[in-house]
Each structure stands twice: as structure tokens, then as C-alpha cells.
N, CA, C and O atoms as a Tinker XYZ file with bonds, in Angstrom:
   424  protein
     1  N      8.252000  -15.040000  -13.713000    73     2
     2  CA     8.420000  -14.737000  -12.299000    64     1     3
     3  C      7.036000  -14.659000  -11.641000    63     2     4     5
     4  O      6.117000  -14.054000  -12.193000    81     3
     5  N      6.895000  -15.258000  -10.485000    73     3     6
     6  CA     5.642000  -15.265000   -9.736000    64     5     7
     7  C      5.496000  -13.979000   -8.945000    63     6     8     9
     8  O      6.381000  -13.610000   -8.173000    81     7
     9  N      4.379000  -13.299000   -9.139000    73     7    10
    10  CA     4.082000  -12.120000   -8.331000    64     9    11
    11  C      3.531000  -12.564000   -6.985000    63    10    12    13
    12  O      2.975000  -13.653000   -6.845000    81    11
    13  N      3.700000  -11.697000   -6.008000    73    11    14
    14  CA     3.138000  -11.958000   -4.685000    64    13    15
    15  C      2.135000  -10.861000   -4.355000    63    14    16    17
    16  O      2.463000   -9.675000   -4.327000    81    15
    17  N      0.904000  -11.294000   -4.106000    73    15    18
    18  CA    -0.162000  -10.395000   -3.678000    64    17    19
    19  C     -0.439000  -10.660000   -2.213000    63    18    20    21
    20  O     -0.420000  -11.809000   -1.771000    81    19
    21  N     -0.697000   -9.604000   -1.457000    73    19    22
    22  CA    -1.025000   -9.744000   -0.049000    64    21    23
    23  C     -2.300000   -8.949000    0.220000    63    22    24    25
    24  O     -2.414000   -7.780000   -0.148000    81    23
    25  N     -3.246000   -9.605000    0.862000    73    23    26
    26  CA    -4.444000   -8.932000    1.348000    64    25    27
    27  C     -4.439000   -9.092000    2.854000    63    26    28    29
    28  O     -4.266000  -10.198000    3.367000    81    27
    29  N     -4.626000   -8.001000    3.555000    73    27    30
    30  CA    -4.584000   -8.061000    5.004000    64    29    31
    31  C     -5.705000   -7.273000    5.647000    63    30    32    33
    32  O     -6.222000   -6.312000    5.079000    81    31
    33  N     -6.069000   -7.701000    6.845000    73    31    34
    34  CA    -7.079000   -7.020000    7.634000    64    33    35
    35  C     -6.479000   -6.703000    8.988000    63    34    36    37
    36  O     -5.985000   -7.592000    9.681000    81    35
    37  N     -6.521000   -5.437000    9.363000    73    35    38
    38  CA    -6.011000   -4.990000   10.652000    64    37    39
    39  C     -7.190000   -4.653000   11.545000    63    38    40    41
    40  O     -8.036000   -3.836000   11.184000    81    39
    41  N     -7.246000   -5.277000   12.703000    73    39    42
    42  CA    -8.317000   -5.039000   13.661000    64    41    43
    43  C     -7.742000   -4.182000   14.793000    63    42    44    45
    44  O     -6.873000   -4.623000   15.545000    81    43
    45  N     -8.243000   -2.956000   14.896000    73    43    46
    46  CA    -7.706000   -1.992000   15.859000    64    45    47
    47  C     -8.293000   -2.169000   17.246000    63    46    48    49
    48  O     -9.406000   -2.663000   17.424000    81    47
    49  N     -7.508000   -1.751000   18.211000    73    47    50
    50  CA    -8.038000   -1.589000   19.560000    64    49    51
    51  C     -9.076000   -0.469000   19.477000    63    50    52    53
    52  O     -8.914000    0.454000   18.678000    81    51
    53  N    -10.124000   -0.529000   20.273000    73    51    54
    54  CA   -11.153000    0.512000   20.197000    64    53    55
    55  C    -10.555000    1.922000   20.299000    63    54    56    57
    56  O     -9.773000    2.222000   21.201000    81    55
    57  N    -10.942000    2.759000   19.361000    73    55    58
    58  CA   -10.509000    4.153000   19.364000    64    57    59
    59  C     -9.120000    4.404000   18.820000    63    58    60    61
    60  O     -8.644000    5.537000   18.900000    81    59
    61  N     -8.443000    3.409000   18.273000    73    59    62
    62  CA    -7.054000    3.577000   17.813000    64    61    63
    63  C     -6.920000    3.772000   16.299000    63    62    64    65
    64  O     -5.803000    3.933000   15.807000    81    63
    65  N     -8.010000    3.762000   15.559000    73    63    66
    66  CA    -7.933000    3.879000   14.099000    64    65    67
    67  C     -7.269000    5.181000   13.667000    63    66    68    69
    68  O     -6.427000    5.173000   12.768000    81    67
    69  N     -7.632000    6.295000   14.288000    73    67    70
    70  CA    -7.058000    7.582000   13.887000    64    69    71
    71  C     -5.551000    7.628000   14.111000    63    70    72    73
    72  O     -4.820000    8.216000   13.313000    81    71
    73  N     -5.086000    7.013000   15.190000    73    71    74
    74  CA    -3.639000    6.947000   15.442000    64    73    75
    75  C     -2.958000    6.133000   14.351000    63    74    76    77
    76  O     -1.862000    6.480000   13.910000    81    75
    77  N     -3.601000    5.051000   13.911000    73    75    78
    78  CA    -3.046000    4.244000   12.830000    64    77    79
    79  C     -2.961000    5.059000   11.539000    63    78    80    81
    80  O     -1.929000    5.060000   10.869000    81    79
    81  N     -4.037000    5.744000   11.197000    73    79    82
    82  CA    -4.065000    6.535000    9.960000    64    81    83
    83  C     -2.956000    7.576000    9.968000    63    82    84    85
    84  O     -2.235000    7.725000    8.982000    81    83
    85  N     -2.817000    8.289000   11.066000    73    83    86
    86  CA    -1.773000    9.315000   11.167000    64    85    87
    87  C     -0.378000    8.708000   11.023000    63    86    88    89
    88  O      0.493000    9.294000   10.380000    81    87
    89  N     -0.169000    7.539000   11.618000    73    87    90
    90  CA     1.143000    6.906000   11.574000    64    89    91
    91  C      1.440000    6.157000   10.297000    63    90    92    93
    92  O      2.591000    5.799000   10.047000    81    91
    93  N      0.429000    5.910000    9.483000    73    91    94
    94  CA     0.637000    5.086000    8.288000    64    93    95
    95  C      0.958000    5.887000    7.025000    63    94    96    97
    96  O      1.463000    5.311000    6.061000    81    95
    97  N      0.691000    7.160000    6.997000    73    95    98
    98  CA     0.880000    7.941000    5.762000    64    97    99
    99  C      2.310000    7.861000    5.237000    63    98   100   101
   100  O      2.525000    7.556000    4.065000    81    99
   101  N      3.273000    8.130000    6.090000    73    99   102
   102  CA     4.681000    8.086000    5.681000    64   101   103
   103  C      5.090000    6.669000    5.303000    63   102   104   105
   104  O      5.818000    6.461000    4.333000    81   103
   105  N      4.619000    5.701000    6.073000    73   103   106
   106  CA     4.940000    4.300000    5.823000    64   105   107
   107  C      4.448000    3.850000    4.448000    63   106   108   109
   108  O      5.196000    3.218000    3.700000    81   107
   109  N      3.224000    4.163000    4.117000    73   107   110
   110  CA     2.662000    3.773000    2.818000    64   109   111
   111  C      3.492000    4.358000    1.682000    63   110   112   113
   112  O      3.764000    3.671000    0.698000    81   111
   113  N      3.893000    5.609000    1.809000    73   111   114
   114  CA     4.739000    6.238000    0.784000    64   113   115
   115  C      6.071000    5.528000    0.617000    63   114   116   117
   116  O      6.542000    5.345000   -0.505000    81   115
   117  N      6.681000    5.128000    1.726000    73   115   118
   118  CA     7.955000    4.405000    1.658000    64   117   119
   119  C      7.767000    3.036000    1.020000    63   118   120   121
   120  O      8.614000    2.597000    0.241000    81   119
   121  N      6.675000    2.361000    1.336000    73   119   122
   122  CA     6.407000    1.051000    0.733000    64   121   123
   123  C      6.218000    1.183000   -0.769000    63   122   124   125
   124  O      6.754000    0.385000   -1.538000    81   123
   125  N      5.468000    2.176000   -1.185000    73   123   126
   126  CA     5.219000    2.380000   -2.617000    64   125   127
   127  C      6.502000    2.676000   -3.380000    63   126   128   129
   128  O      6.593000    2.387000   -4.573000    81   127
   129  N      7.494000    3.251000   -2.704000    73   127   130
   130  CA     8.764000    3.605000   -3.348000    64   129   131
   131  C      9.746000    2.434000   -3.414000    63   130   132   133
   132  O     10.785000    2.542000   -4.067000    81   131
   133  N      9.438000    1.327000   -2.756000    73   131   134
   134  CA    10.331000    0.165000   -2.775000    64   133   135
   135  C     10.438000   -0.403000   -4.191000    63   134   136   137
   136  O      9.453000   -0.454000   -4.928000    81   135
   137  N     11.656000   -0.831000   -4.559000    73   135   138
   138  CA    11.792000   -1.464000   -5.865000    64   137   139
   139  C     11.041000   -2.789000   -5.817000    63   138   140   141
   140  O     11.172000   -3.543000   -4.852000    81   139
   141  N     10.271000   -3.070000   -6.830000    73   139   142
   142  CA     9.503000   -4.295000   -6.876000    64   141   143
   143  C      8.094000   -4.180000   -6.331000    63   142   144   145
   144  O      7.316000   -5.128000   -6.446000    81   143
   145  N      7.744000   -3.051000   -5.742000    73   143   146
   146  CA     6.380000   -2.852000   -5.251000    64   145   147
   147  C      5.528000   -2.350000   -6.415000    63   146   148   149
   148  O      5.798000   -1.289000   -6.979000    81   147
   149  N      4.511000   -3.112000   -6.763000    73   147   150
   150  CA     3.620000   -2.704000   -7.847000    64   149   151
   151  C      2.466000   -1.861000   -7.323000    63   150   152   153
   152  O      2.037000   -0.918000   -7.988000    81   151
   153  N      1.960000   -2.191000   -6.143000    73   151   154
   154  CA     1.004000   -1.313000   -5.471000    64   153   155
   155  C      0.968000   -1.635000   -3.992000    63   154   156   157
   156  O      1.279000   -2.748000   -3.569000    81   155
   157  N      0.582000   -0.638000   -3.219000    73   155   158
   158  CA     0.461000   -0.771000   -1.774000    64   157   159
   159  C     -0.614000    0.217000   -1.342000    63   158   160   161
   160  O     -0.421000    1.429000   -1.433000    81   159
   161  N     -1.739000   -0.299000   -0.874000    73   159   162
   162  CA    -2.851000    0.561000   -0.485000    64   161   163
   163  C     -3.415000    0.134000    0.861000    63   162   164   165
   164  O     -3.407000   -1.047000    1.211000    81   163
   165  N     -3.902000    1.113000    1.607000    73   163   166
   166  CA    -4.576000    0.877000    2.873000    64   165   167
   167  C     -5.919000    1.586000    2.798000    63   166   168   169
   168  O     -6.001000    2.743000    2.386000    81   167
   169  N     -6.958000    0.890000    3.197000    73   167   170
   170  CA    -8.296000    1.450000    3.165000    64   169   171
   171  C     -8.997000    1.137000    4.480000    63   170   172   173
   172  O     -9.056000   -0.022000    4.892000    81   171
   173  N     -9.526000    2.161000    5.140000    73   171   174
   174  CA   -10.271000    1.923000    6.369000    64   173   175
   175  C    -11.715000    1.581000    6.015000    63   174   176   177
   176  O    -12.260000    2.066000    5.024000    81   175
   177  N    -12.306000    0.757000    6.826000    73   175   178
   178  CA   -13.674000    0.316000    6.588000    64   177   179
   179  C    -14.658000    1.444000    6.879000    63   178   180   181
   180  O    -14.570000    2.092000    7.922000    81   179
   181  N    -15.589000    1.678000    5.969000    73   179   182
   182  CA   -16.628000    2.680000    6.251000    64   181   183
   183  C    -17.708000    2.131000    7.196000    63   182   184   185
   184  O    -18.555000    2.883000    7.680000    81   183
   185  N    -17.673000    0.827000    7.450000    73   183   186
   186  CA   -18.706000    0.175000    8.253000    64   185   187
   187  C    -18.238000   -0.232000    9.642000    63   186   188   189
   188  O    -19.054000   -0.381000   10.552000    81   187
   189  N    -16.934000   -0.412000    9.814000    73   187   190
   190  CA   -16.372000   -0.867000   11.085000    64   189   191
   191  C    -15.221000    0.064000   11.445000    63   190   192   193
   192  O    -14.176000    0.043000   10.795000    81   191
   193  N    -15.407000    0.873000   12.467000    73   191   194
   194  CA   -14.395000    1.881000   12.809000    64   193   195
   195  C    -13.108000    1.273000   13.362000    63   194   196   197
   196  O    -12.136000    1.995000   13.585000    81   195
   197  N    -13.084000   -0.023000   13.584000    73   195   198
   198  CA   -11.886000   -0.683000   14.104000    64   197   199
   199  C    -11.264000   -1.647000   13.103000    63   198   200   201
   200  O    -10.605000   -2.609000   13.495000    81   199
   201  N    -11.471000   -1.390000   11.787000    73   199   202
   202  CA   -10.973000   -2.300000   10.764000    64   201   203
   203  C    -10.395000   -1.530000    9.580000    63   202   204   205
   204  O    -10.960000   -0.534000    9.131000    81   203
   205  N     -9.247000   -2.017000    9.082000    73   203   206
   206  CA    -8.658000   -1.496000    7.845000    64   205   207
   207  C     -8.202000   -2.676000    7.003000    63   206   208   209
   208  O     -7.902000   -3.751000    7.523000    81   207
   209  N     -8.154000   -2.459000    5.695000    73   207   210
   210  CA    -7.686000   -3.485000    4.765000    64   209   211
   211  C     -6.403000   -2.991000    4.105000    63   210   212   213
   212  O     -6.284000   -1.823000    3.733000    81   211
   213  N     -5.447000   -3.908000    3.969000    73   211   214
   214  CA    -4.172000   -3.616000    3.316000    64   213   215
   215  C     -4.101000   -4.475000    2.059000    63   214   216   217
   216  O     -4.366000   -5.676000    2.105000    81   215
   217  N     -3.741000   -3.853000    0.930000    73   215   218
   218  CA    -3.605000   -4.574000   -0.338000    64   217   219
   219  C     -2.234000   -4.242000   -0.917000    63   218   220   221
   220  O     -1.885000   -3.075000   -1.091000    81   219
   221  N     -1.463000   -5.291000   -1.215000    73   219   222
   222  CA    -0.094000   -5.114000   -1.690000    64   221   223
   223  C      0.176000   -6.045000   -2.866000    63   222   224   225
   224  O     -0.454000   -7.093000   -3.003000    81   223
   225  N      1.120000   -5.645000   -3.708000    73   223   226
   226  CA     1.598000   -6.529000   -4.768000    64   225   227
   227  C      3.074000   -6.241000   -5.003000    63   226   228   229
   228  O      3.489000   -5.089000   -5.131000    81   227
   229  N      3.855000   -7.315000   -5.056000    73   227   230
   230  CA     5.288000   -7.219000   -5.326000    64   229   231
   231  C      5.623000   -8.106000   -6.514000    63   230   232   233
   232  O      4.918000   -9.076000   -6.791000    81   231
   233  N      6.686000   -7.778000   -7.206000    73   231   234
   234  CA     7.050000   -8.498000   -8.428000    64   233   235
   235  C      7.413000   -9.949000   -8.176000    63   234   236   237
   236  O      7.355000  -10.764000   -9.097000    81   235
   237  N      7.790000  -10.297000   -6.938000    73   235   238
   238  CA     8.114000  -11.685000   -6.600000    64   237   239
   239  C      8.114000  -11.845000   -5.077000    63   238   240   241
   240  O      8.234000  -10.861000   -4.348000    81   239
   241  N      7.979000  -13.085000   -4.601000    73   239   242
   242  CA     8.102000  -13.325000   -3.160000    64   241   243
   243  C      9.480000  -12.921000   -2.632000    63   242   244   245
   244  O      9.605000  -12.428000   -1.511000    81   243
   245  N     10.499000  -13.134000   -3.442000    73   243   246
   246  CA    11.867000  -12.794000   -3.021000    64   245   247
   247  C     12.024000  -11.284000   -2.832000    63   246   248   249
   248  O     12.635000  -10.832000   -1.864000    81   247
   249  N     11.470000  -10.517000   -3.757000    73   247   250
   250  CA    11.532000   -9.053000   -3.640000    64   249   251
   251  C     10.748000   -8.599000   -2.415000    63   250   252   253
   252  O     11.187000   -7.708000   -1.689000    81   251
   253  N      9.590000   -9.209000   -2.186000    73   251   254
   254  CA     8.782000   -8.850000   -1.020000    64   253   255
   255  C      9.588000   -9.022000    0.264000    63   254   256   257
   256  O      9.589000   -8.151000    1.134000    81   255
   257  N     10.272000  -10.157000    0.365000    73   255   258
   258  CA    11.053000  -10.399000    1.574000    64   257   259
   259  C     12.272000   -9.480000    1.660000    63   258   260   261
   260  O     12.510000   -8.855000    2.693000    81   259
   261  N     13.029000   -9.401000    0.588000    73   259   262
   262  CA    14.280000   -8.633000    0.622000    64   261   263
   263  C     14.044000   -7.133000    0.741000    63   262   264   265
   264  O     14.700000   -6.460000    1.537000    81   263
   265  N     13.118000   -6.611000   -0.041000    73   263   266
   266  CA    12.907000   -5.164000   -0.087000    64   265   267
   267  C     11.917000   -4.662000    0.958000    63   266   268   269
   268  O     12.100000   -3.581000    1.518000    81   267
   269  N     10.872000   -5.436000    1.222000    73   267   270
   270  CA     9.813000   -4.949000    2.106000    64   269   271
   271  C     10.000000   -5.448000    3.540000    63   270   272   273
   272  O     10.164000   -4.648000    4.460000    81   271
   273  N      9.975000   -6.764000    3.728000    73   271   274
   274  CA    10.033000   -7.305000    5.086000    64   273   275
   275  C     11.346000   -7.001000    5.796000    63   274   276   277
   276  O     11.382000   -6.950000    7.026000    81   275
   277  N     12.404000   -6.801000    5.059000    73   275   278
   278  CA    13.696000   -6.489000    5.675000    64   277   279
   279  C     13.987000   -5.001000    5.750000    63   278   280   281
   280  O     15.061000   -4.599000    6.197000    81   279
   281  N     13.034000   -4.177000    5.312000    73   279   282
   282  CA    13.270000   -2.727000    5.334000    64   281   283
   283  C     13.134000   -2.183000    6.761000    63   282   284   285
   284  O     12.407000   -2.727000    7.592000    81   283
   285  N     13.833000   -1.129000    7.001000    73   283   286
   286  CA    13.774000   -0.481000    8.319000    64   285   287
   287  C     12.371000    0.045000    8.603000    63   286   288   289
   288  O     11.859000   -0.096000    9.714000    81   287
   289  N     11.748000    0.657000    7.582000    73   287   290
   290  CA    10.414000    1.221000    7.812000    64   289   291
   291  C      9.385000    0.135000    8.115000    63   290   292   293
   292  O      8.477000    0.365000    8.914000    81   291
   293  N      9.503000   -1.057000    7.490000    73   291   294
   294  CA     8.582000   -2.151000    7.813000    64   293   295
   295  C      8.775000   -2.593000    9.259000    63   294   296   297
   296  O      7.803000   -2.731000   10.001000    81   295
   297  N     10.012000   -2.812000    9.659000    73   295   298
   298  CA    10.286000   -3.296000   11.013000    64   297   299
   299  C      9.786000   -2.308000   12.069000    63   298   300   301
   300  O      9.231000   -2.712000   13.091000    81   299
   301  N      9.985000   -1.021000   11.818000    73   299   302
   302  CA     9.514000   -0.009000   12.770000    64   301   303
   303  C      7.987000    0.035000   12.813000    63   302   304   305
   304  O      7.392000    0.104000   13.888000    81   303
   305  N      7.367000   -0.006000   11.650000    73   303   306
   306  CA     5.910000    0.067000   11.581000    64   305   307
   307  C      5.277000   -1.173000   12.200000    63   306   308   309
   308  O      4.305000   -1.069000   12.947000    81   307
   309  N      5.824000   -2.348000   11.891000    73   307   310
   310  CA     5.292000   -3.601000   12.425000    64   309   311
   311  C      5.368000   -3.603000   13.949000    63   310   312   313
   312  O      4.428000   -4.034000   14.617000    81   311
   313  N      6.482000   -3.124000   14.499000    73   311   314
   314  CA     6.639000   -3.070000   15.950000    64   313   315
   315  C      5.598000   -2.134000   16.573000    63   314   316   317
   316  O      5.111000   -2.394000   17.673000    81   315
   317  N      5.264000   -1.062000   15.883000    73   315   318
   318  CA     4.294000   -0.094000   16.402000    64   317   319
   319  C      2.846000   -0.579000   16.273000    63   318   320   321
   320  O      1.967000   -0.066000   16.966000    81   319
   321  N      2.584000   -1.552000   15.407000    73   319   322
   322  CA     1.209000   -2.030000   15.237000    64   321   323
   323  C      0.627000   -2.595000   16.529000    63   322   324   325
   324  O     -0.579000   -2.502000   16.758000    81   323
   325  N      1.454000   -3.167000   17.352000    73   323   326
   326  CA     0.982000   -3.711000   18.616000    64   325   327
   327  C      0.369000   -2.665000   19.529000    63   326   328   329
   328  O     -0.410000   -3.001000   20.421000    81   327
   329  N      0.709000   -1.404000   19.319000    73   327   330
   330  CA     0.130000   -0.320000   20.120000    64   329   331
   331  C     -1.296000   -0.002000   19.704000    63   330   332   333
   332  O     -2.087000    0.473000   20.520000    81   331
   333  N     -1.637000   -0.258000   18.437000    73   331   334
   334  CA    -2.957000    0.135000   17.926000    64   333   335
   335  C     -3.826000   -1.045000   17.487000    63   334   336   337
   336  O     -5.035000   -0.889000   17.316000    81   335
   337  N     -3.223000   -2.222000   17.302000    73   335   338
   338  CA    -3.967000   -3.370000   16.772000    64   337   339
   339  C     -4.139000   -4.486000   17.796000    63   338   340   341
   340  O     -3.304000   -4.702000   18.674000    81   339
   341  N     -5.246000   -5.175000   17.642000    73   339   342
   342  CA    -5.504000   -6.381000   18.411000    64   341   343
   343  C     -5.043000   -7.590000   17.609000    63   342   344   345
   344  O     -4.464000   -8.528000   18.157000    81   343
   345  N     -5.308000   -7.558000   16.296000    73   343   346
   346  CA    -5.001000   -8.693000   15.439000    64   345   347
   347  C     -4.789000   -8.213000   14.008000    63   346   348   349
   348  O     -5.373000   -7.223000   13.567000    81   347
   349  N     -3.937000   -8.945000   13.300000    73   347   350
   350  CA    -3.748000   -8.726000   11.869000    64   349   351
   351  C     -3.837000  -10.081000   11.183000    63   350   352   353
   352  O     -3.228000  -11.054000   11.627000    81   351
   353  N     -4.591000  -10.133000   10.112000    73   351   354
   354  CA    -4.737000  -11.363000    9.334000    64   353   355
   355  C     -4.328000  -11.049000    7.898000    63   354   356   357
   356  O     -4.806000  -10.077000    7.314000    81   355
   357  N     -3.444000  -11.871000    7.328000    73   355   358
   358  CA    -2.960000  -11.651000    5.965000    64   357   359
   359  C     -3.134000  -12.916000    5.143000    63   358   360   361
   360  O     -2.981000  -14.025000    5.656000    81   359
   361  N     -3.451000  -12.750000    3.883000    73   359   362
   362  CA    -3.457000  -13.846000    2.932000    64   361   363
   363  C     -2.401000  -13.545000    1.885000    63   362   364   365
   364  O     -2.462000  -12.532000    1.189000    81   363
   365  N     -1.433000  -14.442000    1.788000    73   363   366
   366  CA    -0.332000  -14.323000    0.842000    64   365   367
   367  C     -0.678000  -15.151000   -0.382000    63   366   368   369
   368  O     -0.826000  -16.370000   -0.290000    81   367
   369  N     -0.807000  -14.503000   -1.515000    73   367   370
   370  CA    -1.296000  -15.164000   -2.717000    64   369   371
   371  C     -0.162000  -15.249000   -3.735000    63   370   372   373
   372  O      0.337000  -14.231000   -4.213000    81   371
   373  N      0.234000  -16.475000   -4.057000    73   371   374
   374  CA     1.301000  -16.744000   -5.015000    64   373   375
   375  C      0.700000  -17.594000   -6.129000    63   374   376   377
   376  O      0.405000  -18.771000   -5.922000    81   375
   377  N      0.521000  -17.016000   -7.284000    73   375   378
   378  CA    -0.108000  -17.719000   -8.405000    64   377   379
   379  C     -1.423000  -18.340000   -7.962000    63   378   380   381
   380  O     -2.413000  -17.626000   -7.798000    81   379
   381  N     -1.456000  -19.660000   -7.765000    73   379   382
   382  CA    -2.694000  -20.318000   -7.373000    64   381   383
   383  C     -2.673000  -20.774000   -5.920000    63   382   384   385
   384  O     -3.449000  -21.652000   -5.542000    81   383
   385  N     -1.793000  -20.192000   -5.093000    73   383   386
   386  CA    -1.647000  -20.602000   -3.709000    64   385   387
   387  C     -1.984000  -19.440000   -2.782000    63   386   388   389
   388  O     -1.556000  -18.310000   -3.018000    81   387
   389  N     -2.747000  -19.714000   -1.734000    73   387   390
   390  CA    -3.026000  -18.731000   -0.690000    64   389   391
   391  C     -2.460000  -19.268000    0.618000    63   390   392   393
   392  O     -2.765000  -20.391000    1.019000    81   391
   393  N     -1.631000  -18.458000    1.285000    73   391   394
   394  CA    -1.013000  -18.863000    2.542000    64   393   395
   395  C     -1.540000  -17.946000    3.646000    63   394   396   397
   396  O     -1.088000  -16.805000    3.747000    81   395
   397  N     -2.494000  -18.414000    4.489000    73   395   398
   398  CA    -3.022000  -17.576000    5.560000    64   397   399
   399  C     -1.969000  -17.330000    6.637000    63   398   400   401
   400  O     -1.121000  -18.181000    6.903000    81   399
   401  N     -2.042000  -16.158000    7.244000    73   399   402
   402  CA    -1.097000  -15.767000    8.274000    64   401   403
   403  C     -1.821000  -14.852000    9.247000    63   402   404   405
   404  O     -2.277000  -13.781000    8.847000    81   403
   405  N     -1.942000  -15.240000   10.518000    73   403   406
   406  CA    -2.633000  -14.432000   11.507000    64   405   407
   407  C     -1.674000  -14.117000   12.647000    63   406   408   409
   408  O     -0.909000  -14.974000   13.090000    81   407
   409  N     -1.730000  -12.873000   13.114000    73   407   410
   410  CA    -0.912000  -12.444000   14.251000    64   409   411
   411  C     -1.832000  -11.828000   15.284000    63   410   412   413
   412  O     -2.683000  -11.005000   14.947000    81   411
   413  N     -1.671000  -12.219000   16.544000    73   411   414
   414  CA    -2.420000  -11.603000   17.640000    64   413   415
   415  C     -1.468000  -10.712000   18.426000    63   414   416   417
   416  O     -0.365000  -11.124000   18.785000    81   415
   417  N     -1.901000   -9.507000   18.684000    73   415   418
   418  CA    -1.089000   -8.575000   19.456000    64   417   419
   419  C     -1.555000   -8.581000   20.898000    63   418   420   421
   420  O     -2.753000   -8.564000   21.180000    81   419
   421  N     -0.597000   -8.604000   21.804000    73   419   422
   422  CA    -0.936000   -8.650000   23.240000    64   421   423
   423  C     -1.342000   -7.277000   23.727000    63   422   424
   424  O     -1.662000   -7.109000   24.904000    81   423
């Protein structure tokens, strides 16, 4: 079975990092509890106050979609990102394949 790794960078609106951190604690815990989630971590940049990195791993692309992307907590959190983020960039890594994915928030 192919594992799916995701590396992401969230670029915050100026001054919104603390709001993101406060809102992400519960979300990260729910993601970690999903079946098929091997790890889910968020780290804020010590050098750029408007940047955080997201690192995830799921047992398969199918599990990632079914358990994570279709979860209520993901949909709610993703909708709220537009309030604090300008842009999110993700790299989806499947075995030897990287699939870039960029989202701009209005």
C-alpha cells in the first residue's frame, strides 16, 4: 500500500498567526486520532511570524481522502483558514511522485 505524505506551508495574514495557533490545537488532535493517520504536526516558523509548516502522513491516499478530507473537522478548519491565511501551498508525496497544490485565499 502506498503511503501519502503531505508537506504544507501556510502563509498568514499579518498578525494572524496567534489566532491560527489557538484555533489549530483541537484540530490537530482530531487529525491525529483519525484512523490511518500516522502523524500530523504543525510547526510555526521561528524566523517568519507569518509562516507555519504542516507535515502529515496517512497509510494511503484513499484513507487520506476518506478519513481526513471528508471529515467534518477538516471541512470546518479549511473554511476558517481563509480568515487567517493568504495562501497555502502543499506537496502531496506518493512514493516517488510529488503533486504540488497551491490555494490563494481572498
